C-alpha positions as CSV (number, residue, x, y, z in Angstrom):
1,M,0.0,0.0,0.0
2,R,2.7,2.5,0.9
3,Y,4.7,1.7,-2.2
4,G,1.6,2.5,-4.3
5,Q,1.0,5.7,-2.5
6,R,4.7,6.8,-2.9
7,R,4.6,5.9,-6.6
8,M,1.4,7.8,-7.2
9,T,2.7,10.9,-5.2
10,K,5.9,10.9,-7.2
11,K,4.0,10.8,-10.5
12,L,1.7,13.6,-9.4
13,F,4.6,15.8,-8.4
14,R,6.1,15.3,-11.8
15,A,2.9,16.2,-13.5
16,I,2.1,19.4,-11.5
17,P,4.4,21.8,-13.5
18,F,3.0,20.6,-16.8
19,L,-0.6,21.0,-15.5
20,G,0.2,24.6,-14.8
21,A,1.5,25.0,-18.4
22,V,-1.8,23.6,-19.7
23,A,-3.8,26.1,-17.6
24,A,-1.6,29.0,-18.8
25,V,-2.2,28.1,-22.5
26,A,-6.0,27.7,-21.9
27,T,-6.2,31.2,-20.4
28,V,-3.9,33.1,-22.9
29,A,-6.7,34.9,-24.7
30,A,-8.4,36.2,-21.6
31,V,-5.0,37.3,-20.1
32,A,-4.1,39.1,-23.4
33,R,-7.4,41.0,-23.4
34,R,-7.0,42.0,-19.7
35,K,-3.4,43.0,-19.7
36,G,-2.8,43.9,-23.4
37,L,-1.1,41.8,-26.1
38,V,2.6,42.2,-25.0
39,R,2.0,42.1,-21.2
40,G,-0.4,39.3,-21.5
41,T,2.0,37.3,-23.7
42,V,4.9,37.9,-21.2
43,D,2.7,36.9,-18.2
44,T,1.5,33.7,-20.0
45,A,5.1,32.8,-21.0
46,L,6.2,33.1,-17.4
47,D,3.2,31.1,-16.2
48,F,3.9,28.5,-18.9
49,T,7.5,27.9,-17.9
50,P,7.6,25.0,-15.3
51,F,8.8,26.1,-11.9
52,V,9.2,29.8,-13.0
53,G,5.4,30.1,-13.2
54,L,5.1,28.3,-9.8
55,V,7.5,30.7,-8.1
56,K,6.0,33.8,-9.9
57,N,2.5,32.8,-8.7
58,A,3.6,32.1,-5.2
59,L,5.3,35.5,-4.9
60,E,2.2,37.2,-6.3
61,V,0.1,35.5,-3.7
62,L,2.5,36.6,-0.9
63,R,2.7,40.1,-2.4
64,G,-1.0,40.4,-2.9
65,R,-0.9,41.8,-6.5
66,D,0.3,40.9,-9.9
67,F,3.8,41.7,-11.1
68,I,2.4,42.5,-14.5
69,P,-0.7,44.6,-13.8
70,D,-3.9,44.8,-15.9
71,R,-4.5,47.7,-18.3
72,R,-6.6,50.5,-16.9
73,P,-10.3,50.1,-17.9
74,G,-11.4,52.1,-20.9
75,H,-7.8,52.9,-21.9
76,S,-6.4,51.6,-25.1
77,G,-2.9,53.1,-24.9
78,P,0.1,51.7,-23.0
79,P,-0.4,51.3,-19.2
80,R,1.1,53.7,-16.7
81,A,3.9,52.6,-14.5
């Protein structure tokens, strides 16, 4: 029983980074609309990269906001810093 649990846990931990990449690709259109094409693409690329996306998201949770903020509502130009 323990052998099976260890083996299943090991497989799950190997799959987690790639599951995050699948989620990033699935949300690329919504992120690009919300953040703009360039910022959305950069944000998705970081999220897509295994371990980098995990660290980025963990730091964003601790920080309480995104590293790459959304565009201002109703503004079509580049976002302010």
